[in-house]
C-alpha positions as semicolon CSV with decimal commas, in nm:
position;residue;x (nm);y (nm);z (nm)
1;M;7,674;0,049;-4,346
2;E;7,372;-0,069;-4,144
3;L;7,461;0,166;-3,862
4;R;7,442;0,461;-4,101
5;V;7,087;0,365;-4,192
6;V;6,966;0,274;-3,842
7;L;7,112;0,574;-3,659
8;P;6,909;0,842;-3,844
9;V;6,590;0,637;-3,799
10;V;6,651;0,603;-3,424
11;L;6,731;0,974;-3,394
12;C;6,407;1,061;-3,577
13;L;6,208;0,837;-3,343
14;F;6,352;1,010;-3,037
15;A;6,333;1,361;-3,182
16;A;5,968;1,343;-3,294
17;P;5,816;1,339;-2,944
18;L;6,052;1,616;-2,831
19;A;5,959;1,834;-3,128
20;S;5,588;1,788;-3,067
21;Y;5,637;1,849;-2,693
22;S;5,814;2,181;-2,747
23;R;5,562;2,287;-3,014
24;H;5,277;2,196;-2,777
25;Q;5,428;2,403;-2,496
26;R;5,453;2,710;-2,720
27;T;5,082;2,700;-2,803
28;A;4,914;2,993;-2,631
29;L;4,634;2,906;-2,391
30;Y;4,489;3,255;-2,428
31;P;4,572;3,361;-2,787
32;S;4,375;3,687;-2,765
33;A;4,612;3,806;-2,490
34;H;4,892;3,835;-2,745
35;R;4,702;4,060;-2,985
36;I;4,723;4,436;-2,966
37;R;4,402;4,568;-2,815
38;R;4,268;4,921;-2,792
39;G;4,574;5,061;-2,968
40;A;4,803;5,041;-2,666
41;Y;5,126;4,842;-2,666
42;S;5,118;4,812;-2,287
43;L;4,799;4,608;-2,312
44;V;4,958;4,330;-2,517
45;N;4,959;4,017;-2,301
46;P;4,805;4,201;-2,003
47;T;4,833;4,069;-1,651
48;F;4,672;4,217;-1,343
49;Q;4,867;4,082;-1,048
50;S;5,224;4,204;-1,049
51;S;5,243;4,309;-0,684
52;M;5,087;4,218;-0,351
53;A;4,883;4,539;-0,359
54;E;4,723;4,427;-0,686
55;V;4,651;4,083;-0,538
56;N;4,471;4,255;-0,250
57;L;4,287;4,480;-0,496
58;L;4,169;4,177;-0,694
59;F;4,042;4,022;-0,371
60;E;3,851;4,343;-0,293
61;V;3,706;4,354;-0,646
62;L;3,590;3,992;-0,619
63;L;3,435;4,058;-0,276
64;A;3,261;4,368;-0,412
65;G;3,078;4,144;-0,660
66;L;3,270;4,150;-0,988
67;Q;3,038;4,045;-1,272
68;V;3,184;3,923;-1,600
69;E;2,929;3,879;-1,877
70;A;2,939;3,771;-2,238
71;G;2,881;4,052;-2,483
72;G;3,077;4,372;-2,445
73;D;2,987;4,522;-2,783
74;G;3,013;4,898;-2,823
75;D;2,942;5,089;-2,502
76;E;2,811;4,782;-2,322
77;H;3,078;4,661;-2,079
78;S;3,120;4,294;-2,004
79;M;3,285;4,364;-1,668
80;V;3,084;4,534;-1,396
81;I;3,205;4,623;-1,047
82;P;2,915;4,744;-0,830
83;D;3,145;4,956;-0,611
84;E;3,199;5,282;-0,804
85;E;3,510;5,373;-0,606
86;L;3,679;5,044;-0,694
87;S;3,567;5,054;-1,056
88;S;3,713;5,403;-1,103
89;L;4,066;5,301;-1,000
90;R;4,321;5,326;-1,278
91;S;4,480;4,992;-1,194
92;V;4,147;4,816;-1,250
93;R;4,180;4,903;-1,621
94;K;4,409;4,603;-1,680
95;L;4,152;4,376;-1,515
96;E;3,886;4,523;-1,742
97;V;4,096;4,445;-2,051
98;L;4,154;4,091;-1,922
99;C;3,784;4,028;-1,860
100;E;3,659;4,191;-2,180
101;D;3,923;4,096;-2,435
102;V;4,123;3,797;-2,311
103;L;3,899;3,556;-2,118
104;P;3,705;3,300;-2,320
105;K;3,331;3,372;-2,302
106;G;3,168;3,093;-2,500
107;L;3,134;2,734;-2,384
108;S;3,326;2,610;-2,689
109;E;3,615;2,847;-2,610
110;V;3,621;2,738;-2,246
111;R;3,616;2,371;-2,349
112;R;3,905;2,432;-2,591
113;L;4,094;2,589;-2,302
114;T;4,021;2,297;-2,067
115;A;4,137;2,049;-2,331
116;A;4,464;2,242;-2,372
117;L;4,507;2,261;-1,994
118;A;4,449;1,886;-1,957
119;Q;4,728;1,810;-2,207
120;R;4,976;2,049;-2,047
121;R;5,283;1,891;-1,889
122;V;5,445;2,201;-1,743
123;R;5,332;2,451;-1,482
124;L;5,120;2,743;-1,590
125;S;5,284;3,081;-1,621
126;P;5,165;3,335;-1,363
127;Q;4,966;3,511;-1,637
128;D;4,795;3,189;-1,750
129;F;4,724;3,089;-1,390
130;E;4,560;3,427;-1,325
131;R;4,353;3,400;-1,644
132;T;4,247;3,045;-1,560
133;V;4,124;3,151;-1,215
134;L;3,936;3,446;-1,368
135;T;3,784;3,207;-1,624
136;M;3,667;2,995;-1,330
137;V;3,500;3,304;-1,180
138;Y;3,326;3,366;-1,513
139;A;3,218;3,000;-1,541
140;V;3,066;3,009;-1,191
141;Q;2,870;3,322;-1,282
142;V;2,741;3,166;-1,605
143;L;2,652;2,846;-1,420
144;A;2,442;3,046;-1,173
145;K;2,245;3,207;-1,460
146;V;2,188;2,905;-1,686
147;S;1,854;2,732;-1,645
148;A;1,865;2,454;-1,908
149;A;1,980;2,127;-1,753
150;R;2,202;2,029;-2,048
151;Q;2,378;2,367;-2,052
152;K;2,416;2,356;-1,675
153;D;2,583;2,013;-1,698
154;M;2,821;2,129;-1,971
155;W;2,922;2,443;-1,780
156;M;2,961;2,237;-1,461
157;D;3,194;1,999;-1,645
158;A;3,396;2,292;-1,782
159;L;3,421;2,443;-1,434
160;L;3,534;2,110;-1,291
161;Q;3,803;2,079;-1,559
162;L;3,925;2,433;-1,486
163;F;3,939;2,350;-1,115
164;R;4,138;2,033;-1,186
165;A;4,386;2,230;-1,397
166;V;4,439;2,484;-1,118
167;Q;4,465;2,207;-0,859
168;K;4,719;2,018;-1,074
169;D;4,923;2,335;-1,114
170;L;4,929;2,397;-0,739
171;M;5,054;2,048;-0,654
């Protein structure tokens, strides 16, 4: 009779961490990536790098001076590529959607992301890895523009946490 009482309790104790672990792993790091944007199904959960040519294109875009800014209301774009030839490429459209609609722009959003990344026990998906690196690019650009010491420290900490998450994923 005691075994009938103890066995369910032991099973519950072992199952609780597993249930929270699987629930935690299903939590989206970039929830806005899973929402339909701009009325196009193909832009749900967008990713830019699906081939080596796109990896090379991203490298060219970054070298050309990609600027990602907060804002992006109306006609104002939050992603600017100084090279007009690169910015007119059709394949850069996915990168534009990523930068304008998916990446976290506020410090609180970036800190929420870094907290979720710090608790992660599994490797990042290729999409989340790409978005984390692009968030690092954005954080570096914000850090270069911020003048207040307190804000600079907070953005520096967020950038460091993003770097640690990428480093942990690569090891």
